[in-house]
C-alpha positions in Angstrom: 85.6 94.3 88.2 86.9 92.4 91.3 86.2 95.4 93.5 82.6 95.6 92.3 82.1 91.8 93.0 83.5 92.3 96.5 81.0 95.0 97.2 78.1 92.9 96.0 79.0 90.0 98.3 80.3 92.1 101.2 77.9 92.1 104.2 77.3 95.4 106.0 78.8 95.6 109.5 75.2 95.7 111.0 74.3 92.4 109.2 77.5 90.8 110.4 76.7 91.7 114.0 73.2 90.3 113.8 74.5 87.1 112.2 77.1 86.9 114.9 74.5 87.4 117.6 72.4 84.5 116.2 75.5 82.3 116.0 76.4 83.1 119.7 72.8 82.2 120.8 73.0 78.9 119.1 76.4 78.3 120.7 75.0 79.3 124.1 72.2 76.7 123.8 74.8 74.1 122.7 76.7 74.8 125.9 73.6 74.1 128.0 72.8 70.9 126.1 76.4 69.5 126.2 76.8 70.3 129.9 74.3 67.8 131.3 76.3 64.6 131.0 78.9 65.5 133.6 76.6 66.4 136.6 74.1 63.6 135.6 76.6 60.8 135.0 75.9 59.2 138.4 72.1 59.3 138.1 72.4 58.0 134.5 74.4 55.1 135.7 71.7 54.2 138.2 69.0 54.7 135.5 70.6 52.2 133.2 71.6 49.8 136.1 75.3 50.1 135.4 78.5 51.7 136.8 80.5 54.8 135.8 83.0 52.8 133.8 80.3 51.4 131.6 78.4 54.7 131.2 81.7 56.4 130.3 81.9 54.2 127.2 79.6 56.9 125.8 82.7 58.8 125.2 83.9 56.2 122.7 80.7 56.9 120.8 81.5 60.6 121.1 84.9 60.1 119.4 83.4 58.3 116.4 80.4 60.5 115.9 82.3 63.8 116.5 84.8 62.7 113.8 82.0 61.9 111.4 80.3 65.2 112.2 83.4 67.3 111.4 83.9 65.3 108.1 80.3 65.9 107.2 80.6 69.6 108.1 83.8 70.0 106.1 82.0 68.6 103.0 78.4 69.8 103.4 79.3 73.5 103.8 81.1 73.5 100.5 77.7 72.8 98.8 74.9 74.1 100.9 74.2 77.4 102.7 75.7 77.8 106.2 72.4 78.8 107.7 70.6 75.7 106.4 73.3 73.3 107.3 73.8 74.8 110.8 70.1 74.5 111.5 70.0 70.9 110.5 72.9 70.1 112.9 71.2 72.1 115.7 68.0 70.2 115.3 70.0 67.0 115.6 71.5 68.2 118.9 68.1 69.1 120.2 66.5 65.7 119.4 69.4 63.8 120.9 69.4 65.8 124.1 65.6 65.3 124.6 65.8 61.6 124.1 68.9 60.9 126.1 67.5 60.3 129.6 64.5 58.3 128.5 66.3 55.9 126.2 65.0 52.4 126.9 68.4 50.8 126.9 72.1 51.7 127.3 72.6 51.0 123.6 70.0 53.6 122.6 71.4 56.0 125.1 74.7 55.8 123.3 72.9 56.5 120.0 71.3 59.7 121.5 74.7 60.8 122.8 76.1 60.2 119.3 73.4 62.4 117.8 74.4 65.3 120.1 78.1 64.8 119.4 77.5 64.6 115.6 75.5 67.7 115.6 77.9 69.6 117.8 80.8 68.7 115.6 79.0 70.0 112.5 78.0 73.2 114.3 81.5 73.8 115.6 83.0 73.5 112.2 80.4 75.8 110.7 80.5 78.5 113.4 84.3 78.9 113.6 84.8 79.1 109.9 81.7 81.3 109.5 83.1 84.0 111.9 86.6 83.8 110.3 85.0 84.3 106.9 83.0 87.4 108.0 85.7 89.2 110.2 88.9 87.7 108.8 92.0 89.1 110.5 89.8 91.0 113.0 88.1 87.8 114.1 89.9 87.1 117.4 87.6 89.0 119.8 84.6 87.6 118.0 86.0 84.0 118.3 86.5 84.8 122.0 82.9 86.0 122.3 81.7 82.8 120.6 83.5 80.6 123.1 82.3 82.8 126.0 78.7 82.2 124.9 79.3 78.4 125.0 81.0 78.8 128.4 78.0 80.7 129.7 75.7 77.9 128.6 77.9 75.4 130.2 77.9 77.4 133.4 74.1 77.4 133.5 73.8 73.7 132.7 74.7 72.4 136.1 72.6 75.0 137.8 69.6 73.8 135.7 70.5 70.3 136.6 71.1 70.8 140.4 67.4 70.9 141.6 66.8 67.6 139.9 69.7 65.7 141.5 69.5 63.9 144.9 71.4 65.3 147.9 72.2 61.8 149.3 75.6 60.2 149.0 74.3 57.2 147.1 76.1 55.7 144.2 76.2 52.5 142.2 79.1 50.1 141.8 79.5 46.7 140.2 79.7 43.8 142.5 82.8 41.7 141.8 81.3 38.5 143.2 77.9 38.8 141.5 76.5 39.6 138.1 74.1 42.3 139.4 74.8 45.8 140.6 74.5 47.1 144.2 74.0 50.5 145.7 75.8 52.0 148.7 77.0 55.0 150.6 80.5 56.5 150.5 82.7 54.9 153.1 80.8 51.7 153.6 82.3 48.3 153.1 81.9 46.5 149.8 79.5 49.2 148.5 76.6 48.1 150.7 74.7 50.0 153.3 75.2 49.6 157.0 72.3 47.1 157.3 73.4 45.2 154.2 70.3 46.2 152.2 70.0 48.0 148.9 70.0 51.8 149.3 67.7 52.7 146.5 64.6 51.0 145.2 63.6 50.4 141.6 60.6 52.7 142.0 62.8 55.5 143.3 65.2 55.1 140.4 62.4 55.3 137.8 61.0 58.4 139.6 64.4 60.0 139.5 64.8 59.3 135.8 61.5 61.1 135.0 62.6 64.0 137.1 66.0 64.1 135.3 64.2 64.3 132.0 63.1 67.9 132.8 66.5 69.6 132.4 67.3 67.6 129.3 64.0 68.7 127.8 64.7 72.3 128.6 68.1 72.1 126.9 66.8 70.3 123.8 64.0 72.8 123.2 66.4 75.7 123.5 68.7 74.3 120.9 65.8 73.7 118.5 64.7 77.2 119.1 68.1 78.5 118.1 67.8 76.4 114.9 64.6 78.2 114.0 66.3 81.6 114.6 69.1 80.7 112.2 66.4 79.7 109.6 64.7 83.0 110.1 68.0 84.7 109.2 68.1 82.6 106.0 64.6 83.7 105.1 65.4 87.4 105.8 68.8 87.5 104.1 70.5 84.5 102.7 74.2 84.4 103.8 76.7 84.4 100.9 80.4 83.6 101.5 82.3 86.8 100.9 85.0 86.9 98.2 88.4 86.4 99.8 90.3 89.7 100.4 93.6 88.0 101.3 95.6 90.2 99.0 94.4 93.3 100.9 95.4 92.0 104.3 98.6 91.1 106.1 98.0 87.4 105.6 100.3 86.0 103.0 100.0 82.8 101.1 102.1 80.3 102.9 103.8 77.1 101.7 101.9 73.8 101.9 104.6 72.3 104.2 104.3 75.2 106.6 100.5 75.0 106.6 100.5 71.3 107.3 103.0 71.7 110.1 101.0 74.5 111.7 97.8 72.5 111.5 99.4 69.4 112.9 100.9 71.3 115.9 97.6 73.0 116.5 95.8 69.7 116.6 98.3 68.3 119.2 98.2 71.5 121.3 94.5 72.1 121.2 93.6 68.4 121.5 95.6 68.0 124.7 94.2 71.2 126.1 90.6 70.3 125.3 91.1 66.8 126.7 92.3 68.3 130.0 89.4 70.7 130.1 86.8 68.0 129.3 87.9 65.6 132.0 88.3 68.3 134.6 84.8 69.6 134.0 83.0 66.4 133.2 84.6 64.4 136.0 84.8 67.0 138.7 81.6 65.9 140.4 82.9 62.3 140.4 86.3 63.5 141.6 84.8 65.3 144.5 82.5 62.3 145.1 85.1 59.6 145.4 87.9 61.6 147.1 88.0 62.4 150.8 85.9 65.5 150.3 82.8 63.2 149.7 80.6 65.9 148.2 77.0 65.0 147.2 75.9 65.0 143.6 74.1 68.3 144.0 77.2 69.8 145.7 79.3 68.5 142.9 77.1 70.1 140.3 77.4 73.4 142.1 81.2 72.9 142.2 81.2 72.5 138.4 79.1 75.7 138.1 81.7 77.5 140.0 84.5 76.2 137.8 82.6 77.1 134.6 81.5 80.4 136.1 85.1 81.6 136.5 85.8 80.0 133.1 83.1 82.3 131.6 84.3 85.4 133.5 87.8 84.7 132.2 86.6 84.5 128.6 84.7 87.8 129.0 87.8 89.5 130.3 89.8 87.9 127.5 87.7 89.6 124.8 89.1 93.0 126.0 92.5 91.8 126.9 93.2 90.5 123.4 92.7 94.0 122.1 95.5 95.3 124.3 97.9 92.5 125.1 99.7 90.0 122.9 98.1 86.6 122.9 101.4 84.9 123.8 101.4 86.7 127.2 97.8 85.8 127.9 98.5 82.1 127.1 101.5 82.2 129.4 99.2 83.4 132.2 96.7 80.6 131.4 99.4 78.0 131.7 100.6 79.3 135.0 97.1 79.4 136.5 96.4 75.9 135.2 99.5 74.5 136.8 98.6 76.2 140.1 95.0 75.0 140.1 96.0 71.5 139.2 98.5 71.4 142.0 95.9 72.5 144.5 93.7 69.6 143.4 96.4 67.2 144.7 96.4 68.7 148.2 92.6 69.2 148.6 92.4 66.1 150.9 89.1 66.6 152.8 89.0 70.4 152.4 86.1 71.5 150.3 87.3 75.1 150.5 90.6 74.2 148.8 88.7 72.2 146.2 86.6 75.3 145.4 89.8 77.4 145.2 91.4 74.9 142.8 88.3 74.9 140.6 88.1 78.7 140.5 91.8 79.0 139.5 91.4 76.2 136.8 88.4 78.0 135.4 90.5 81.2 134.8 93.4 79.0 133.5 91.2 77.2 130.9 89.3 80.3 129.8 91.0 82.0 126.9 93.2 79.2 125.4 91.0 77.9 122.7 89.7 81.2 121.2 93.2 82.6 121.2 94.5 79.6 119.3 91.9 79.9 116.6 92.4 83.7 116.3 96.1 83.3 116.2 96.0 80.5 113.6 93.5 82.5 111.4 96.1 85.3 111.1 98.7 83.0 109.6 96.8 80.6 107.3 93.6 80.6 105.4 91.0 78.8 107.5 88.9 77.0 104.9 86.1 74.5 105.5 88.6 71.7 105.0 91.2 73.0 107.5 88.4 73.9 109.9 87.0 70.3 109.7 90.5 68.8 110.1 91.4 70.9 113.1 88.1 70.8 115.0 87.5 67.1 114.2 91.0 66.0 115.1 91.3 68.0 118.3 87.8 66.9 119.4 88.6 63.3 118.7 91.9 63.5 120.6 90.1 65.2 123.5 87.4 62.5 123.6 90.1 59.8 124.3 90.7 61.4 127.7 87.4 60.5 129.4 87.8 56.9 128.2 91.2 56.6 129.9 89.9 58.2 133.1 86.5 56.6 133.2 87.9 53.3 134.4 90.0 54.9 137.1 88.0 57.7 138.6 86.2 55.5 141.2 89.3 53.7 142.5 92.1 56.3 141.8 90.6 59.8 141.3 93.9 61.5 141.8 95.0 60.3 138.4 93.0 63.2 137.0 95.8 65.6 138.1 98.5 63.4 136.6 96.9 63.4 133.2 96.5 67.2 133.4 100.2 67.7 134.1 101.1 65.7 131.0 98.6 67.7 128.9 100.0 71.1 130.2 103.5 70.1 129.2 102.5 68.9 125.7 100.3 72.0 125.1 103.1 74.4 126.2 105.8 72.7 124.0 103.7 72.6 120.9 102.6 76.3 121.2 106.2 77.4 121.6 107.0 75.6 118.3 104.0 77.3 116.6 105.1 80.7 117.9 108.7 80.3 116.5 107.4 79.1 113.1 104.9 81.9 112.7 107.3 84.6 113.9 110.1 83.5 111.6 107.9 83.4 108.5 106.2 86.7 109.5 109.6 88.4 109.7 110.4 87.1 106.2 107.1 88.3 104.8 107.7 91.7 106.3 111.1 92.0 104.5 109.5 91.0 101.2 106.7 93.6 101.7 109.3 96.3 102.6 111.4 95.5 99.5 108.3 95.7 97.3 107.3 99.1 98.7 110.8 100.5 98.3 110.7 99.5 94.6 107.3 101.2 94.1 108.7 104.4 95.7 111.7 104.2 93.5 109.5 103.9 90.4 107.4 106.8 91.5 110.4 109.0 92.1 111.7 108.2 88.6 108.3 109.0 87.0 108.3 112.3 88.8 111.8 113.2 87.7 110.8 112.6 84.0 110.0 116.1 82.5 106.5 116.5 81.2 106.0 117.1 77.5 105.2 120.8 77.0 101.8 121.6 75.7 101.7 122.8 72.1 
């Protein structure tokens, strides 16, 4: 009876691939939408007549709304169809993206950023668990492909933004002696221009804001389009959660203490990794802007595209590597590359070539960590909506603390970015080593139990064969 029910709810492989493709497209559009804030942070600070430290308070809003989004996702998807719920979250992202640059006040800007964060959290919770449900123990390459799609969108985002950013080295900084804000060029005294006048007029700022609206509009429309694609799938074939086949796989029911410990260590490890990745990508334009390299905003956006480009290439390569190489070895290579790239950032000085080299190495170092973690965890515990919401929400919230800590320092002490990264690398490495030893110890015990069970079955079979058959009358 159970086998018949499994066949009724089991999707065909072709249906799984089409569903996976739609999920990847929505993730790709999310990557585009979420990638605008980093390259546009300087222009947004001018648009709202504030400085980077103030505009970075948006990340506090991101923490709160991302946490609420994961909680909502963990609850909602227990009661409504994944396609419907994901579409709602995607539309929320699209609306928030479109409204962000034209918000009439900094408070409403924070609200639009909150909408994007809330929707992204709900979608992340849905998509990760969705793929683990469909592909179960074979989900690792598909999780890698999902994150590759997001990385590809993030790579295109600065390229879409670059034509709409100014090439001049003009920035905004709060005047300590006055209540207003002043504009200036890199290297000038007290943030003023050489002639002591303001470098940008109000008319120029308004014009630049309307120009900046174009890439945000493109990103928002693409996300809403992906929502309609998910809805089309719902209309063609409603997704039904497959009946668990845990007993037919190598995944064994683990103790509650072990599951809680693995989830906790994963949150710490992934949270510190994501925080390091977020501040490196989001603040790289500002880092290159306020260090001795003094790149323009447009050049900084191009630099981020290079970082995310290698990040995307690394994830594409990781899809195939994970089929041949143990994930522990790949993660070790990621850690080594991240340490090397972060070290190069310290010694960039005024060399833009060395800065480019550091970003390329960091892109490869960041590339496969997150999908490997989810794939690895999915092989050792049952990844339910609740666990998915806890892991994704907690790691996202922990990562969102990083920009808040760095936002107040990036203008005056940009090198602190590398110090935070070193601490994150050490934390991520130690916690994953603990996860590795816990899972390998329990896996070995499970293998012994399985072997003993199989031996008993063989013994019973041999006994039954040795019993003489009753002769026919």
